[in-house]
py3Dmol code that shows the C-alpha trace and the ligand (Angstrom):
import py3Dmol

protein = """\
ATOM      1  CA  MET A   1       0.000   0.000   0.000  1.00  0.00           C
ATOM      2  CA  ALA A   2       2.704   2.427   1.054  1.00  0.00           C
ATOM      3  CA  ASN A   3       4.651   1.375  -2.026  1.00  0.00           C
ATOM      4  CA  ARG A   4       1.799   2.208  -4.350  1.00  0.00           C
ATOM      5  CA  MET A   5       1.433   5.586  -2.655  1.00  0.00           C
ATOM      6  CA  LEU A   6       5.144   6.245  -3.143  1.00  0.00           C
ATOM      7  CA  MET A   7       4.911   5.273  -6.834  1.00  0.00           C
ATOM      8  CA  ARG A   8       2.028   7.678  -7.264  1.00  0.00           C
ATOM      9  CA  VAL A   9       3.983  10.533  -5.651  1.00  0.00           C
ATOM     10  CA  ILE A  10       6.995   9.828  -7.826  1.00  0.00           C
ATOM     11  CA  PHE A  11       4.861   9.648 -10.955  1.00  0.00           C
ATOM     12  CA  LEU A  12       3.211  12.959 -10.092  1.00  0.00           C
ATOM     13  CA  ALA A  13       6.586  14.560  -9.381  1.00  0.00           C
ATOM     14  CA  ILE A  14       7.941  13.430 -12.747  1.00  0.00           C
ATOM     15  CA  LEU A  15       4.841  14.766 -14.485  1.00  0.00           C
ATOM     16  CA  LEU A  16       5.091  18.139 -12.749  1.00  0.00           C
ATOM     17  CA  CYS A  17       8.748  18.495 -13.695  1.00  0.00           C
ATOM     18  CA  ALA A  18       8.469  17.233 -17.248  1.00  0.00           C
ATOM     19  CA  VAL A  19       5.461  19.212 -18.473  1.00  0.00           C
ATOM     20  CA  PRO A  20       6.888  22.723 -17.937  1.00  0.00           C
ATOM     21  CA  ALA A  21      10.225  21.524 -19.340  1.00  0.00           C
ATOM     22  CA  MET A  22       8.520  20.301 -22.504  1.00  0.00           C
ATOM     23  CA  ALA A  23       6.547  23.502 -22.881  1.00  0.00           C
ATOM     24  CA  GLY A  24       9.735  25.544 -22.513  1.00  0.00           C
ATOM     25  CA  SER A  25      11.604  23.634 -25.182  1.00  0.00           C
ATOM     26  CA  GLY A  26       9.286  24.831 -27.967  1.00  0.00           C
ATOM     27  CA  LYS A  27      11.301  27.877 -29.020  1.00  0.00           C
ATOM     28  CA  VAL A  28       9.397  30.390 -31.104  1.00  0.00           C
ATOM     29  CA  GLU A  29      10.876  30.712 -34.578  1.00  0.00           C
ATOM     30  CA  TRP A  30      11.436  34.235 -35.878  1.00  0.00           C
ATOM     31  CA  GLY A  31      13.314  35.727 -38.771  1.00  0.00           C
ATOM     32  CA  TYR A  32      13.650  38.695 -41.080  1.00  0.00           C
ATOM     33  CA  GLU A  33      11.181  37.909 -43.854  1.00  0.00           C
ATOM     34  CA  GLY A  34       7.779  36.418 -44.560  1.00  0.00           C
ATOM     35  CA  LYS A  35       5.398  35.203 -41.874  1.00  0.00           C
ATOM     36  CA  THR A  36       8.004  35.311 -39.119  1.00  0.00           C
ATOM     37  CA  GLY A  37       9.474  38.664 -40.214  1.00  0.00           C
ATOM     38  CA  PRO A  38       9.738  41.858 -38.122  1.00  0.00           C
ATOM     39  CA  GLU A  39       6.141  42.981 -38.926  1.00  0.00           C
ATOM     40  CA  HIS A  40       4.857  39.800 -37.261  1.00  0.00           C
ATOM     41  CA  TRP A  41       7.234  39.423 -34.304  1.00  0.00           C
ATOM     42  CA  GLY A  42       4.653  40.846 -31.889  1.00  0.00           C
ATOM     43  CA  GLU A  43       2.089  38.186 -32.907  1.00  0.00           C
ATOM     44  CA  LEU A  44       4.402  35.173 -32.699  1.00  0.00           C
ATOM     45  CA  SER A  45       4.387  34.890 -28.905  1.00  0.00           C
ATOM     46  CA  GLU A  46       2.997  36.694 -25.869  1.00  0.00           C
ATOM     47  CA  GLU A  47       6.575  37.219 -24.782  1.00  0.00           C
ATOM     48  CA  PHE A  48       7.210  39.179 -27.995  1.00  0.00           C
ATOM     49  CA  GLU A  49       4.334  41.615 -27.386  1.00  0.00           C
ATOM     50  CA  LEU A  50       6.614  44.636 -26.970  1.00  0.00           C
ATOM     51  CA  CYS A  51       7.849  44.179 -30.553  1.00  0.00           C
ATOM     52  CA  SER A  52       4.488  45.555 -31.746  1.00  0.00           C
ATOM     53  CA  LYS A  53       3.182  47.424 -28.673  1.00  0.00           C
ATOM     54  CA  GLY A  54       6.358  49.014 -27.322  1.00  0.00           C
ATOM     55  CA  LYS A  55       6.743  52.778 -27.567  1.00  0.00           C
ATOM     56  CA  GLU A  56      10.525  52.860 -27.082  1.00  0.00           C
ATOM     57  CA  GLN A  57      11.739  50.422 -29.703  1.00  0.00           C
ATOM     58  CA  SER A  58      15.019  50.123 -31.610  1.00  0.00           C
ATOM     59  CA  PRO A  59      16.502  50.719 -34.079  1.00  0.00           C
ATOM     60  CA  VAL A  60      15.614  54.297 -35.033  1.00  0.00           C
ATOM     61  CA  ASP A  61      16.538  56.742 -37.741  1.00  0.00           C
ATOM     62  CA  ILE A  62      18.983  59.312 -36.374  1.00  0.00           C
ATOM     63  CA  SER A  63      18.033  62.700 -37.733  1.00  0.00           C
ATOM     64  CA  SER A  64      18.156  66.113 -36.063  1.00  0.00           C
ATOM     65  CA  PRO A  65      19.814  64.865 -32.879  1.00  0.00           C
ATOM     66  CA  VAL A  66      19.974  67.398 -30.027  1.00  0.00           C
ATOM     67  CA  PRO A  67      23.490  68.398 -28.884  1.00  0.00           C
ATOM     68  CA  ALA A  68      23.922  67.616 -25.193  1.00  0.00           C
ATOM     69  CA  LYS A  69      26.592  67.889 -22.555  1.00  0.00           C
ATOM     70  CA  MET A  70      27.110  64.387 -21.231  1.00  0.00           C
ATOM     71  CA  ARG A  71      30.250  62.665 -20.038  1.00  0.00           C
ATOM     72  CA  PRO A  72      32.262  60.699 -22.592  1.00  0.00           C
ATOM     73  CA  LEU A  73      32.096  56.913 -22.755  1.00  0.00           C
ATOM     74  CA  LYS A  74      35.021  55.275 -20.988  1.00  0.00           C
ATOM     75  CA  PHE A  75      36.061  51.855 -22.192  1.00  0.00           C
ATOM     76  CA  ASN A  76      38.066  49.624 -19.867  1.00  0.00           C
ATOM     77  CA  TYR A  77      38.240  46.689 -22.224  1.00  0.00           C
ATOM     78  CA  LYS A  78      40.660  43.794 -21.716  1.00  0.00           C
ATOM     79  CA  ARG A  79      42.507  41.762 -24.275  1.00  0.00           C
ATOM     80  CA  ALA A  80      41.000  38.372 -25.042  1.00  0.00           C
ATOM     81  CA  GLU A  81      43.210  35.422 -25.930  1.00  0.00           C
ATOM     82  CA  LYS A  82      40.380  33.179 -27.077  1.00  0.00           C
ATOM     83  CA  LEU A  83      37.035  34.127 -28.570  1.00  0.00           C
ATOM     84  CA  HIS A  84      34.031  31.952 -29.252  1.00  0.00           C
ATOM     85  CA  VAL A  85      32.245  32.791 -32.485  1.00  0.00           C
ATOM     86  CA  VAL A  86      28.840  31.299 -33.267  1.00  0.00           C
ATOM     87  CA  ASN A  87      26.413  31.491 -36.176  1.00  0.00           C
ATOM     88  CA  ASN A  88      23.059  31.355 -34.341  1.00  0.00           C
ATOM     89  CA  GLY A  89      20.974  31.763 -37.490  1.00  0.00           C
ATOM     90  CA  HIS A  90      20.121  35.397 -36.681  1.00  0.00           C
ATOM     91  CA  THR A  91      23.621  36.857 -36.496  1.00  0.00           C
ATOM     92  CA  ILE A  92      27.258  35.998 -36.002  1.00  0.00           C
ATOM     93  CA  LYS A  93      28.015  36.479 -32.341  1.00  0.00           C
ATOM     94  CA  VAL A  94      31.358  36.741 -30.608  1.00  0.00           C
ATOM     95  CA  SER A  95      31.283  35.985 -26.866  1.00  0.00           C
ATOM     96  CA  TYR A  96      33.749  38.060 -24.881  1.00  0.00           C
ATOM     97  CA  PRO A  97      35.507  36.928 -21.684  1.00  0.00           C
ATOM     98  CA  ALA A  98      34.459  38.546 -18.395  1.00  0.00           C
ATOM     99  CA  GLY A  99      36.090  41.697 -17.051  1.00  0.00           C
ATOM    100  CA  SER A 100      35.743  44.288 -19.840  1.00  0.00           C
ATOM    101  CA  ILE A 101      33.889  47.321 -18.579  1.00  0.00           C
ATOM    102  CA  LEU A 102      32.053  50.244 -20.177  1.00  0.00           C
ATOM    103  CA  ASN A 103      31.765  53.248 -17.856  1.00  0.00           C
ATOM    104  CA  ALA A 104      28.615  54.986 -19.023  1.00  0.00           C
ATOM    105  CA  PRO A 105      27.823  58.700 -18.604  1.00  0.00           C
ATOM    106  CA  ASN A 106      25.239  57.833 -15.920  1.00  0.00           C
ATOM    107  CA  GLY A 107      28.097  56.623 -13.691  1.00  0.00           C
ATOM    108  CA  LYS A 108      27.101  53.006 -14.150  1.00  0.00           C
ATOM    109  CA  LYS A 109      29.484  50.192 -15.002  1.00  0.00           C
ATOM    110  CA  TYR A 110      28.435  47.686 -17.648  1.00  0.00           C
ATOM    111  CA  GLU A 111      30.321  44.504 -18.489  1.00  0.00           C
ATOM    112  CA  LEU A 112      30.794  43.500 -22.131  1.00  0.00           C
ATOM    113  CA  LEU A 113      29.092  40.160 -22.818  1.00  0.00           C
ATOM    114  CA  GLN A 114      29.274  39.789 -26.597  1.00  0.00           C
ATOM    115  CA  PHE A 115      29.340  41.610 -29.895  1.00  0.00           C
ATOM    116  CA  HIS A 116      27.558  40.716 -33.128  1.00  0.00           C
ATOM    117  CA  PHE A 117      26.798  42.060 -36.581  1.00  0.00           C
ATOM    118  CA  HIS A 118      23.911  43.185 -38.759  1.00  0.00           C
ATOM    119  CA  ALA A 119      23.868  43.714 -42.543  1.00  0.00           C
ATOM    120  CA  PRO A 120      22.719  46.275 -43.526  1.00  0.00           C
ATOM    121  CA  SER A 121      22.923  48.595 -40.494  1.00  0.00           C
ATOM    122  CA  GLU A 122      19.842  48.739 -38.268  1.00  0.00           C
ATOM    123  CA  HIS A 123      20.164  52.389 -37.252  1.00  0.00           C
ATOM    124  CA  THR A 124      20.104  54.825 -40.125  1.00  0.00           C
ATOM    125  CA  VAL A 125      21.385  58.399 -40.303  1.00  0.00           C
ATOM    126  CA  ASP A 126      19.077  60.831 -42.097  1.00  0.00           C
ATOM    127  CA  GLY A 127      17.340  57.847 -43.629  1.00  0.00           C
ATOM    128  CA  ARG A 128      20.503  56.214 -44.958  1.00  0.00           C
ATOM    129  CA  ALA A 129      21.786  52.807 -43.877  1.00  0.00           C
ATOM    130  CA  TYR A 130      25.430  51.754 -43.722  1.00  0.00           C
ATOM    131  CA  PRO A 131      26.447  48.382 -45.213  1.00  0.00           C
ATOM    132  CA  MET A 132      26.801  46.888 -41.706  1.00  0.00           C
ATOM    133  CA  GLU A 133      26.530  47.618 -37.984  1.00  0.00           C
ATOM    134  CA  MET A 134      28.270  46.033 -34.998  1.00  0.00           C
ATOM    135  CA  HIS A 135      26.542  45.839 -31.592  1.00  0.00           C
ATOM    136  CA  LEU A 136      28.524  45.508 -28.371  1.00  0.00           C
ATOM    137  CA  VAL A 137      26.132  44.269 -25.695  1.00  0.00           C
ATOM    138  CA  HIS A 138      26.850  45.109 -22.033  1.00  0.00           C
ATOM    139  CA  LYS A 139      25.084  44.324 -18.776  1.00  0.00           C
ATOM    140  CA  SER A 140      25.332  46.008 -15.364  1.00  0.00           C
ATOM    141  CA  LYS A 141      25.340  44.139 -12.052  1.00  0.00           C
ATOM    142  CA  ASP A 142      21.676  45.067 -11.543  1.00  0.00           C
ATOM    143  CA  GLY A 143      20.716  43.673 -14.950  1.00  0.00           C
ATOM    144  CA  LYS A 144      20.503  46.865 -17.033  1.00  0.00           C
ATOM    145  CA  ILE A 145      21.598  46.683 -20.670  1.00  0.00           C
ATOM    146  CA  ALA A 146      23.755  49.150 -22.608  1.00  0.00           C
ATOM    147  CA  VAL A 147      24.563  48.589 -26.283  1.00  0.00           C
ATOM    148  CA  VAL A 148      27.281  50.398 -28.212  1.00  0.00           C
ATOM    149  CA  GLY A 149      26.439  50.526 -31.915  1.00  0.00           C
ATOM    150  CA  VAL A 150      29.221  50.942 -34.478  1.00  0.00           C
ATOM    151  CA  PHE A 151      28.494  51.657 -38.130  1.00  0.00           C
ATOM    152  CA  ILE A 152      30.624  49.878 -40.714  1.00  0.00           C
ATOM    153  CA  LYS A 153      31.328  51.465 -44.080  1.00  0.00           C
ATOM    154  CA  GLU A 154      33.187  50.161 -47.104  1.00  0.00           C
ATOM    155  CA  GLY A 155      36.865  51.084 -47.069  1.00  0.00           C
ATOM    156  CA  LYS A 156      40.166  49.565 -46.105  1.00  0.00           C
ATOM    157  CA  LYS A 157      40.730  45.978 -45.029  1.00  0.00           C
ATOM    158  CA  ASN A 158      40.316  45.753 -41.250  1.00  0.00           C
ATOM    159  CA  ARG A 159      43.423  44.237 -39.640  1.00  0.00           C
ATOM    160  CA  ALA A 160      41.875  43.862 -36.180  1.00  0.00           C
ATOM    161  CA  MET A 161      38.722  42.213 -37.494  1.00  0.00           C
ATOM    162  CA  GLU A 162      40.671  39.875 -39.769  1.00  0.00           C
ATOM    163  CA  LYS A 163      41.284  37.292 -37.030  1.00  0.00           C
ATOM    164  CA  ILE A 164      37.548  36.879 -36.544  1.00  0.00           C
ATOM    165  CA  TRP A 165      36.691  37.124 -40.237  1.00  0.00           C
ATOM    166  CA  ARG A 166      39.060  34.235 -41.051  1.00  0.00           C
ATOM    167  CA  GLU A 167      36.884  31.962 -38.907  1.00  0.00           C
ATOM    168  CA  LEU A 168      33.350  33.178 -39.710  1.00  0.00           C
ATOM    169  CA  PRO A 169      31.038  30.181 -39.127  1.00  0.00           C
ATOM    170  CA  GLU A 170      29.054  29.676 -42.328  1.00  0.00           C
ATOM    171  CA  GLU A 171      26.351  27.254 -41.186  1.00  0.00           C
ATOM    172  CA  GLU A 172      23.637  27.875 -38.613  1.00  0.00           C
ATOM    173  CA  GLY A 173      24.678  26.351 -35.296  1.00  0.00           C
ATOM    174  CA  GLU A 174      28.344  26.252 -36.272  1.00  0.00           C
ATOM    175  CA  ARG A 175      30.864  27.449 -33.670  1.00  0.00           C
ATOM    176  CA  GLU A 176      34.490  28.435 -33.978  1.00  0.00           C
ATOM    177  CA  GLU A 177      37.151  29.103 -31.389  1.00  0.00           C
ATOM    178  CA  VAL A 178      39.440  31.918 -32.435  1.00  0.00           C
ATOM    179  CA  ASP A 179      42.939  32.451 -31.064  1.00  0.00           C
ATOM    180  CA  ALA A 180      42.362  36.143 -31.067  1.00  0.00           C
ATOM    181  CA  GLY A 181      44.935  37.995 -29.006  1.00  0.00           C
ATOM    182  CA  LEU A 182      42.574  40.882 -29.554  1.00  0.00           C
ATOM    183  CA  ASN A 183      41.354  43.780 -27.461  1.00  0.00           C
ATOM    184  CA  VAL A 184      37.912  44.716 -28.728  1.00  0.00           C
ATOM    185  CA  ILE A 185      38.831  48.391 -28.253  1.00  0.00           C
ATOM    186  CA  GLU A 186      40.908  47.957 -31.447  1.00  0.00           C
ATOM    187  CA  LEU A 187      37.657  47.474 -33.346  1.00  0.00           C
ATOM    188  CA  LEU A 188      36.239  50.863 -32.319  1.00  0.00           C
ATOM    189  CA  PRO A 189      36.730  54.107 -34.278  1.00  0.00           C
ATOM    190  CA  ALA A 190      39.209  56.745 -33.048  1.00  0.00           C
ATOM    191  CA  SER A 191      36.450  59.209 -32.157  1.00  0.00           C
ATOM    192  CA  LYS A 192      34.086  58.074 -29.442  1.00  0.00           C
ATOM    193  CA  SER A 193      31.489  60.821 -30.084  1.00  0.00           C
ATOM    194  CA  TYR A 194      28.085  59.254 -29.776  1.00  0.00           C
ATOM    195  CA  TYR A 195      24.327  59.480 -30.129  1.00  0.00           C
ATOM    196  CA  HIS A 196      22.372  58.393 -27.067  1.00  0.00           C
ATOM    197  CA  TYR A 197      18.739  57.396 -26.689  1.00  0.00           C
ATOM    198  CA  LYS A 198      16.586  54.963 -24.732  1.00  0.00           C
ATOM    199  CA  GLY A 199      15.518  51.956 -26.773  1.00  0.00           C
ATOM    200  CA  SER A 200      15.169  48.199 -26.897  1.00  0.00           C
ATOM    201  CA  PHE A 201      16.676  44.979 -28.141  1.00  0.00           C
ATOM    202  CA  THR A 202      16.330  44.917 -31.929  1.00  0.00           C
ATOM    203  CA  THR A 203      15.386  41.223 -31.827  1.00  0.00           C
ATOM    204  CA  PRO A 204      12.537  39.426 -30.040  1.00  0.00           C
ATOM    205  CA  PRO A 205      11.494  39.796 -27.231  1.00  0.00           C
ATOM    206  CA  CYS A 206      12.293  43.493 -28.007  1.00  0.00           C
ATOM    207  CA  THR A 207      12.896  44.238 -24.299  1.00  0.00           C
ATOM    208  CA  GLU A 208      12.921  47.976 -23.535  1.00  0.00           C
ATOM    209  CA  GLY A 209      15.040  50.001 -21.107  1.00  0.00           C
ATOM    210  CA  VAL A 210      18.201  49.614 -23.175  1.00  0.00           C
ATOM    211  CA  ASP A 211      20.667  52.511 -23.170  1.00  0.00           C
ATOM    212  CA  TRP A 212      21.879  52.934 -26.729  1.00  0.00           C
ATOM    213  CA  PHE A 213      25.191  54.611 -27.543  1.00  0.00           C
ATOM    214  CA  VAL A 214      25.642  54.725 -31.316  1.00  0.00           C
ATOM    215  CA  LEU A 215      29.093  55.975 -32.283  1.00  0.00           C
ATOM    216  CA  LYS A 216      29.088  58.737 -34.902  1.00  0.00           C
ATOM    217  CA  GLN A 217      32.278  57.703 -36.652  1.00  0.00           C
ATOM    218  CA  PRO A 218      32.018  54.487 -38.666  1.00  0.00           C
ATOM    219  CA  ILE A 219      34.750  51.874 -38.864  1.00  0.00           C
ATOM    220  CA  GLU A 220      35.814  50.297 -42.144  1.00  0.00           C
ATOM    221  CA  LEU A 221      35.774  46.849 -43.687  1.00  0.00           C
ATOM    222  CA  SER A 222      36.873  46.149 -47.246  1.00  0.00           C
ATOM    223  CA  LYS A 223      34.307  45.320 -49.926  1.00  0.00           C
ATOM    224  CA  GLU A 224      35.530  41.713 -49.844  1.00  0.00           C
ATOM    225  CA  GLU A 225      35.062  41.519 -46.068  1.00  0.00           C
ATOM    226  CA  ILE A 226      31.556  42.954 -46.257  1.00  0.00           C
ATOM    227  CA  ASP A 227      30.677  40.586 -49.127  1.00  0.00           C
ATOM    228  CA  GLU A 228      32.013  37.671 -47.116  1.00  0.00           C
ATOM    229  CA  PHE A 229      29.695  38.445 -44.209  1.00  0.00           C
ATOM    230  CA  ARG A 230      26.755  39.040 -46.521  1.00  0.00           C
ATOM    231  CA  SER A 231      27.319  35.728 -48.264  1.00  0.00           C
ATOM    232  CA  ILE A 232      26.641  34.082 -44.878  1.00  0.00           C
ATOM    233  CA  MET A 233      24.075  36.481 -43.449  1.00  0.00           C
ATOM    234  CA  ASP A 234      22.249  39.176 -45.344  1.00  0.00           C
ATOM    235  CA  GLY A 235      19.240  41.227 -44.370  1.00  0.00           C
ATOM    236  CA  ASN A 236      19.378  40.582 -40.614  1.00  0.00           C
ATOM    237  CA  ALA A 237      18.270  44.134 -39.834  1.00  0.00           C
ATOM    238  CA  ARG A 238      15.018  45.198 -38.196  1.00  0.00           C
ATOM    239  CA  PRO A 239      13.462  48.238 -39.903  1.00  0.00           C
ATOM    240  CA  VAL A 240      13.628  51.565 -37.994  1.00  0.00           C
ATOM    241  CA  GLN A 241      10.919  52.125 -35.383  1.00  0.00           C
ATOM    242  CA  PRO A 242       8.958  55.286 -34.516  1.00  0.00           C
ATOM    243  CA  LEU A 243      10.834  57.635 -32.178  1.00  0.00           C
ATOM    244  CA  ASN A 244       7.570  58.695 -30.449  1.00  0.00           C
ATOM    245  CA  GLU A 245       8.311  61.013 -27.494  1.00  0.00           C
ATOM    246  CA  ARG A 246      12.004  60.228 -27.403  1.00  0.00           C
ATOM    247  CA  VAL A 247      14.910  62.578 -28.026  1.00  0.00           C
ATOM    248  CA  ILE A 248      18.254  61.495 -29.494  1.00  0.00           C
ATOM    249  CA  HIS A 249      21.167  63.315 -27.892  1.00  0.00           C
ATOM    250  CA  MET A 250      24.449  63.935 -29.645  1.00  0.00           C
ATOM    251  CA  VAL A 251      27.570  64.066 -27.485  1.00  0.00           C
ATOM    252  CA  LYS A 252      31.005  65.234 -28.706  1.00  0.00           C
TER     253      LYS A 252
END
"""
ligand_1 = """\
1
ZN
Zn 22.195 43.653 -32.666
"""
view = py3Dmol.view(width=600, height=400)
view.addModel(protein, "pdb")
view.setStyle({"model": 0}, {"cartoon": {"style": "trace"}})
view.addModel(ligand_1, "xyz")
view.setStyle({"model": 1}, {"stick": {}})
view.zoomTo()
view.show()
C-alpha cells in the first residue's frame, strides 16, 4: 500500500517536472522575412508583445539629434586570448571573456558580454543605412543593458577584425574558437562621439530600457570583407521604429 502511494507521488513529481520543461523547449521561430518577419514578431508569442506594442523600440533613424553635454564613454576593455564565435541563425556572435567594462555617462558600469553584426545597419542616419553595424552588448550588475552601436562602411581591409573574419562560421549552429589575441577596443573608431537614446533589443522579445550609444564615426571593412559576411548572413536588420516622445542626444 505504502509502495503504491510512493509510486504515485513519484509519478506525479515526474509529471510536474516534465510538463513545464517540454513547454519551454518549444522555441518560437522568428526571422527577417515572410510570416516570421519583423512585422509579425509581436504576434508570434505573448513574450514578444513589446515588438508591436512598445513605444521605445530600436533601431531608429537618427536625424536632427539634439546636442547635449554628457560625459564621454570610458572603455576599460581587456585583451581576449580566445574568442568563441557562433552562427546562431540570426547573427554571427562573438562571446567576450568577463572583465571588460564600459563606464557609461550615468556613472554606471556595464560589463561586455558579446558583440555581433547586422547587414545592412539597423540604425540609419538621415534615412541612410550603412552596409553593416556592430553591436557591443553590455550588462550592469543590476541587470541593465547598454549597447554600443558601431556603423561599418566600405573602405580599407580591417586588420583587427581579420582574425575573426578568417573563422566566420558559415552554417547555422556552427561554432568556432578563435585564437584572437585581440582587445575589442581595437575594433572601435578613433572618435568616441556618440548618439544616445533609450531603446530596446532589436530582436525578439524586443525588451525595452536599453541605453543605446551609437558611435558617430564608422569603422571600415573592405568590400571583400563585407561581401564575405553578406554571403553568410544578409538582411538581418530590423526596420527603424517610430521615435515617439524620445529625443536622441548627440555628445562630442
Ligand atoms: Zn544587434
